[in-house]
C-alpha positions as CSV (number, residue, x, y, z in Angstrom):
1,X,5.8,12.1,29.8
2,X,6.2,13.5,26.3
3,X,3.1,15.3,25.2
4,X,2.1,17.1,22.0
5,X,-0.9,18.8,20.5
6,X,-2.8,17.0,17.8
7,X,-1.6,18.3,14.4
8,X,-3.3,18.8,11.1
9,X,-2.5,15.3,9.8
10,X,-1.8,15.1,6.1
11,X,0.2,11.9,6.0
12,X,-2.5,9.4,5.2
13,X,-0.5,7.7,2.5
14,X,1.8,6.5,5.3
15,X,-1.0,5.4,7.6
16,X,-4.6,6.6,7.8
17,X,-5.3,8.9,10.8
18,X,-9.0,8.0,11.0
19,X,-9.8,4.6,12.6
20,X,-13.5,3.7,12.9
21,X,-14.9,3.0,16.4
22,X,-15.8,-0.5,15.4
23,X,-12.2,-1.2,14.6
24,X,-11.0,0.1,18.0
25,X,-13.7,-1.9,19.8
26,X,-12.8,-5.1,17.9
27,X,-9.1,-4.8,18.9
28,X,-10.0,-4.1,22.5
29,X,-12.3,-7.2,22.6
30,X,-9.6,-9.4,21.3
31,X,-7.0,-8.0,23.8
32,X,-9.3,-8.5,26.7
33,X,-9.8,-12.2,25.9
34,X,-6.8,-13.2,23.7
35,X,-6.3,-16.7,22.4
36,X,-4.1,-18.2,19.7
37,X,-6.2,-18.9,16.6
38,X,-5.8,-22.3,15.1
39,X,-3.4,-23.5,17.8
40,X,-5.9,-25.1,20.1
41,X,-9.2,-27.0,20.3
42,X,-10.7,-25.0,23.1
43,X,-13.5,-22.5,22.6
44,X,-11.4,-19.4,23.0
45,X,-9.0,-20.5,20.3
46,X,-11.8,-21.4,18.0
47,X,-13.5,-18.1,18.6
48,X,-10.3,-16.2,17.7
49,X,-9.9,-18.4,14.6
50,X,-13.5,-17.6,13.5
51,X,-12.7,-13.9,13.5
52,X,-9.5,-14.5,11.4
53,X,-11.5,-16.6,8.9
54,X,-14.2,-13.9,8.7
55,X,-11.6,-11.3,7.9
56,X,-10.3,-13.5,5.1
57,X,-13.8,-13.6,3.6
58,X,-14.1,-9.8,3.9
59,X,-10.8,-9.3,2.1
60,X,-11.8,-11.6,-0.7
61,X,-15.0,-9.6,-1.1
62,X,-12.9,-6.4,-2.0
63,X,-10.1,-8.1,-3.9
64,X,-10.5,-11.5,-5.6
65,X,-11.3,-15.1,-4.9
66,X,-8.2,-16.9,-3.7
67,X,-6.0,-17.6,-0.7
68,X,-5.6,-14.8,1.8
69,X,-2.4,-14.9,3.8
70,X,-1.9,-12.4,6.7
71,X,1.4,-10.5,7.1
72,X,2.5,-7.7,9.3
73,X,2.6,-5.2,6.3
74,X,2.3,-4.7,2.6
75,X,6.1,-4.9,2.5
76,X,6.1,-8.4,3.9
77,X,3.3,-9.4,1.5
78,X,5.3,-8.2,-1.5
79,X,8.4,-10.1,-0.3
80,X,6.3,-13.2,0.1
81,X,4.8,-12.8,-3.4
82,X,8.1,-12.1,-5.1
83,X,10.4,-14.5,-3.4
84,X,7.7,-17.1,-2.9
85,X,6.6,-17.3,-6.5
86,X,9.8,-16.7,-8.5
87,X,11.0,-19.7,-10.4
88,X,13.5,-18.1,-12.8
89,X,13.3,-16.0,-15.9
90,X,12.8,-12.2,-16.4
91,X,10.7,-9.9,-14.2
92,X,9.2,-6.8,-15.5
93,X,8.5,-3.8,-13.2
94,X,8.6,0.0,-13.5
95,X,10.7,3.0,-12.4
96,X,7.7,4.1,-10.4
97,X,7.8,1.5,-7.7
98,X,8.3,1.6,-3.9
99,X,11.4,0.0,-2.4
100,X,9.1,-2.8,-1.2
101,X,9.2,-4.0,-4.8
102,X,12.6,-2.6,-5.9
103,X,14.7,-4.1,-3.1
104,X,13.4,-7.7,-3.3
105,X,13.9,-7.5,-7.1
106,X,17.4,-6.1,-6.6
107,X,18.1,-9.1,-4.3
108,X,17.0,-11.5,-7.1
109,X,19.1,-9.5,-9.6
110,X,22.2,-10.1,-7.6
111,X,21.4,-13.8,-7.7
112,X,21.2,-13.8,-11.5
113,X,17.6,-12.7,-12.2
114,X,17.0,-10.4,-15.2
115,X,14.9,-7.3,-14.2
116,X,13.4,-5.1,-16.9
117,X,12.1,-1.6,-16.1
118,X,9.3,0.2,-17.9
119,X,9.0,4.0,-18.1
120,X,6.9,6.3,-20.3
121,X,6.7,10.0,-21.0
122,X,3.4,10.3,-19.2
123,X,4.4,7.9,-16.4
124,X,1.3,5.9,-17.3
125,X,1.8,2.3,-18.5
126,X,-0.6,1.2,-21.2
127,X,-1.0,-2.4,-22.5
128,X,1.0,-1.6,-25.6
129,X,3.9,-0.3,-23.4
130,X,3.9,-3.5,-21.4
131,X,3.5,-5.7,-24.5
132,X,6.7,-4.2,-26.0
133,X,8.6,-5.3,-22.9
134,X,7.4,-8.9,-22.8
135,X,9.8,-11.6,-24.0
136,X,9.8,-15.4,-24.0
137,X,11.8,-15.2,-20.8
138,X,9.2,-13.0,-19.0
139,X,8.0,-15.0,-15.9
140,X,6.5,-12.3,-13.7
141,X,5.2,-8.7,-13.8
142,X,5.2,-6.6,-10.6
143,X,3.5,-3.1,-10.6
144,X,2.0,-0.7,-8.2
145,X,-1.5,0.4,-8.9
146,X,-1.1,3.9,-7.5
147,X,2.1,5.8,-7.0
148,X,2.9,6.9,-3.5
149,X,4.9,9.8,-4.9
150,X,2.6,11.3,-7.5
151,X,-0.8,9.6,-7.0
152,X,-0.6,8.4,-10.7
153,X,-3.0,5.4,-11.2
154,X,-2.1,2.6,-13.6
155,X,-4.8,0.8,-15.6
156,X,-4.5,-2.5,-13.8
157,X,-7.6,-4.1,-15.4
158,X,-6.3,-3.6,-18.9
159,X,-2.7,-4.7,-18.0
160,X,-4.1,-7.8,-16.2
161,X,-6.2,-8.7,-19.3
162,X,-3.1,-8.5,-21.5
163,X,-1.0,-10.7,-19.1
164,X,-3.7,-13.2,-18.9
165,X,-3.5,-13.7,-22.7
166,X,0.2,-14.4,-22.3
167,X,-0.2,-16.6,-19.3
168,X,2.2,-14.4,-17.3
169,X,1.7,-14.0,-13.5
170,X,0.8,-10.5,-12.4
171,X,1.6,-9.2,-8.9
172,X,0.0,-5.8,-7.9
173,X,1.0,-3.6,-5.1
174,X,-2.2,-1.9,-3.8
175,X,-0.6,0.0,-0.9
176,X,-2.1,3.3,-2.0
177,X,-5.1,2.2,-4.0
178,X,-7.1,-0.5,-2.0
179,X,-10.0,1.2,-0.3
180,X,-9.9,4.2,-2.8
181,X,-10.5,2.5,-6.2
182,X,-13.1,0.2,-7.6
183,X,-10.8,-2.0,-9.6
184,X,-11.8,-5.4,-10.8
185,X,-8.8,-7.6,-9.9
186,X,-10.0,-10.8,-11.6
187,X,-7.0,-11.0,-13.9
188,X,-4.5,-10.3,-11.1
189,X,-2.5,-13.3,-9.9
190,X,-1.2,-11.9,-6.6
191,X,-2.3,-8.8,-4.7
192,X,-0.4,-7.2,-1.8
193,X,-2.0,-4.7,0.6
194,X,-1.6,-3.0,4.0
195,X,-4.5,-3.0,6.4
196,X,-3.7,0.4,7.9
197,X,-4.0,2.8,5.0
198,X,-7.0,3.0,2.7
199,X,-8.8,0.2,4.6
200,X,-8.6,2.2,8.0
201,X,-7.2,-0.8,10.0
202,X,-4.4,-0.7,12.5
203,X,-0.7,-0.8,11.9
204,X,1.0,-4.2,11.9
205,X,-1.6,-5.7,9.5
206,X,-1.2,-6.6,5.9
207,X,-2.0,-9.4,3.5
208,X,-1.3,-11.2,0.3
209,X,-4.1,-12.6,-1.8
210,X,-3.2,-15.1,-4.6
211,X,-5.1,-17.3,-7.0
212,X,-5.8,-20.9,-6.0
213,X,-3.6,-22.3,-8.8
214,X,-0.5,-20.4,-7.6
215,X,2.1,-22.0,-5.4
216,X,3.8,-19.6,-2.9
217,X,6.9,-20.9,-1.2
218,X,7.1,-19.8,2.5
219,X,9.7,-17.2,3.5
220,X,9.2,-17.8,7.2
221,X,9.4,-21.2,8.8
222,X,7.9,-22.4,12.1
223,X,4.7,-23.4,13.8
224,X,1.6,-23.5,11.6
225,X,-0.8,-25.6,13.7
226,X,-0.9,-28.1,10.9
227,X,1.3,-31.1,10.0
228,X,3.1,-30.7,13.3
229,X,4.9,-34.0,13.0
230,X,6.5,-32.9,9.7
231,X,9.9,-31.1,10.1
232,X,9.5,-29.5,6.7
233,X,7.4,-26.4,6.3
234,X,4.0,-27.3,4.8
235,X,3.1,-25.4,1.5
236,X,-0.7,-25.5,2.0
237,X,-2.1,-22.0,2.2
238,X,-2.8,-20.1,4.3
239,X,-1.2,-21.8,7.3
240,X,2.0,-22.8,5.3
241,X,2.8,-19.1,4.7
242,X,1.7,-17.9,8.2
243,X,4.3,-19.4,10.5
244,X,4.1,-18.2,14.1
245,X,1.4,-16.4,16.0
246,X,-0.9,-14.1,14.0
247,X,-1.7,-10.5,15.0
248,X,-5.2,-11.6,16.0
249,X,-6.2,-8.3,17.5
250,X,-5.1,-6.4,14.5
251,X,-6.8,-8.9,12.1
252,X,-10.1,-8.8,14.1
253,X,-9.9,-5.0,13.8
254,X,-9.1,-5.3,10.1
255,X,-12.3,-7.3,9.6
256,X,-14.3,-4.4,10.9
257,X,-12.2,-1.9,9.0
258,X,-12.9,-3.6,5.7
259,X,-16.6,-3.7,6.5
260,X,-16.7,0.0,7.5
261,X,-14.7,1.0,4.4
262,X,-17.0,-0.9,2.1
263,X,-20.1,0.8,3.7
264,X,-18.5,4.3,3.5
265,X,-16.5,4.0,0.3
266,X,-18.4,6.7,-1.6
267,X,-18.3,9.3,1.2
268,X,-14.6,8.6,2.1
269,X,-13.4,9.0,-1.5
270,X,-15.7,11.9,-2.3
271,X,-14.0,13.8,0.6
272,X,-10.5,12.8,-0.6
273,X,-11.1,13.8,-4.2
274,X,-12.9,17.0,-3.3
275,X,-10.1,18.2,-1.0
276,X,-7.5,17.1,-3.4
277,X,-9.0,19.3,-6.1
278,X,-9.0,22.3,-3.8
279,X,-5.4,21.7,-2.8
280,X,-4.2,21.2,-6.4
281,X,-6.0,24.3,-7.6
282,X,-4.7,26.5,-4.8
283,X,-1.1,25.3,-5.1
284,X,-1.2,26.0,-8.9
285,X,-1.8,29.7,-8.0
286,X,1.5,30.0,-6.2
287,X,4.3,30.8,-8.7
288,X,7.2,29.1,-7.0
289,X,5.4,25.8,-6.5
290,X,6.4,22.8,-8.6
291,X,3.7,20.2,-8.7
292,X,4.3,16.5,-9.4
293,X,0.8,15.1,-9.0
294,X,-1.2,15.2,-12.2
295,X,-4.7,14.4,-10.7
296,X,-6.6,14.8,-7.5
297,X,-6.1,11.3,-6.1
298,X,-5.4,12.1,-2.5
299,X,-1.6,12.2,-2.9
300,X,-0.4,15.8,-3.7
301,X,3.4,16.2,-4.0
302,X,5.2,19.5,-4.6
303,X,8.2,21.6,-3.9
304,X,8.6,25.3,-3.0
305,X,11.2,26.6,-5.4
306,X,14.6,25.1,-4.6
307,X,13.9,24.7,-0.9
308,X,14.8,21.3,0.6
309,X,11.7,19.3,1.0
310,X,12.7,18.1,4.5
311,X,13.3,21.8,5.5
312,X,9.8,22.7,4.3
313,X,8.3,19.7,6.2
314,X,10.1,20.6,9.4
315,X,8.8,24.2,9.2
316,X,5.3,23.0,8.6
317,X,5.6,20.7,11.6
318,X,7.4,23.1,14.0
319,X,5.6,26.4,13.2
320,X,2.2,25.4,11.8
321,X,1.7,22.0,13.4
322,X,1.0,20.3,10.0
323,X,2.2,16.8,9.4
324,X,3.4,15.9,5.9
325,X,6.0,13.6,4.5
326,X,9.1,14.8,2.8
327,X,12.2,13.2,1.1
328,X,12.2,10.3,-1.3
329,X,9.2,8.4,-0.1
330,X,11.1,5.1,-0.5
331,X,10.8,5.4,-4.2
332,X,14.3,6.5,-5.5
333,X,13.9,5.6,-9.1
334,X,10.7,7.7,-9.3
335,X,12.4,10.7,-7.8
336,X,15.3,10.3,-10.2
337,X,12.9,10.4,-13.1
338,X,11.2,13.5,-11.6
339,X,14.6,15.2,-11.1
340,X,14.0,15.4,-7.3
341,X,16.6,12.8,-6.1
342,X,18.6,15.5,-4.3
343,X,15.7,17.8,-3.2
344,X,13.1,15.2,-2.5
345,X,9.5,16.4,-2.4
346,X,6.8,17.4,0.0
347,X,3.8,15.0,0.1
348,X,0.4,16.0,1.5
349,X,-1.9,12.9,1.5
350,X,-5.5,13.4,2.3
351,X,-8.0,11.1,4.1
352,X,-11.4,10.9,5.7
353,X,-10.0,12.8,8.7
354,X,-9.3,16.0,6.7
355,X,-11.4,19.1,6.2
356,X,-11.4,22.2,3.9
357,X,-9.9,24.0,6.9
358,X,-6.9,21.7,6.9
359,X,-6.3,22.3,3.2
360,X,-6.6,26.1,3.4
361,X,-4.3,26.2,6.5
362,X,-1.7,24.2,4.5
363,X,-2.0,26.5,1.5
364,X,-1.6,29.6,3.8
365,X,1.4,28.1,5.4
366,X,3.0,27.2,2.1
367,X,2.5,30.8,0.9
368,X,4.2,32.2,4.0
369,X,7.1,29.8,3.6
370,X,7.5,30.7,0.0
371,X,7.6,34.4,0.8
372,X,9.9,34.2,3.8
373,X,12.4,31.8,2.3
């Protein structure tokens, strides 16, 4: 059997390493007595369904009032939002987005949709920047709240208020921000999120939250447990958008993950910011380091001179047992803008699992790599 020592894990932007005990216990409980929620009238099915509905309520408490549809990932949630809500017209997005946004939009572009991209010198999008892009044809705006490459945070509240004035739907990708920021999403129309990153749930969980007056066409067709005599897929949320069997164990764990993250929000994010400040300050002292992250938001991206980012990450893994992410981070337009499309970049992303020792070990390793290469 393949065995490996536990590493210094600095890849929390991909998935959080720390999972609360309550999450693990909840998953185990569901796996010991599994039942299909909403697909039966017996007590076990009803019990599983109760946990699913409780999780929806927890998610609403940290996002906005609306319909909560479970998906297997934030990627699926974004696909559901974009393909399910698009009715024609122009879509505005930015050069800073993840492929989970860019690729669905590229698909629509090939089918005739007009896609407009925002970029600014600071990589921050302010209401006046967005206002200049809006036209009579604008039917949807899709933006990420926090960049998975640089950690840059967009002013979602101000952008949402502007779009509300225009009556334009606003879809927000919160893959990196939910669980880390105290944003008021009241003017957001659709919000996509993973359960396994800032919320500390397990992989295979995600969700889309959308306002009650929004219609989302399903992108998956099959059993819903409702309107079973109807051969057409029902549109009524959430069942109409959740065809097939839900990841009940993961969702039950996500319920506990959201509760835990709410209770420990301050301590989690104090730790992330504190360690990010140390790492940024220490990396700035190394002459050959090029930094791409402007603020200590938990995502710190850099390069060591002209070294390949993947080579640096491989050395960190093999020699120092440090796990980071290298390459393009599924955000090619952002890397093109940064001038790192060929080199990529090394991303260290911090979480509740990390300590000062982890940060200083990384800094020492980076210094040695810089000297020896």
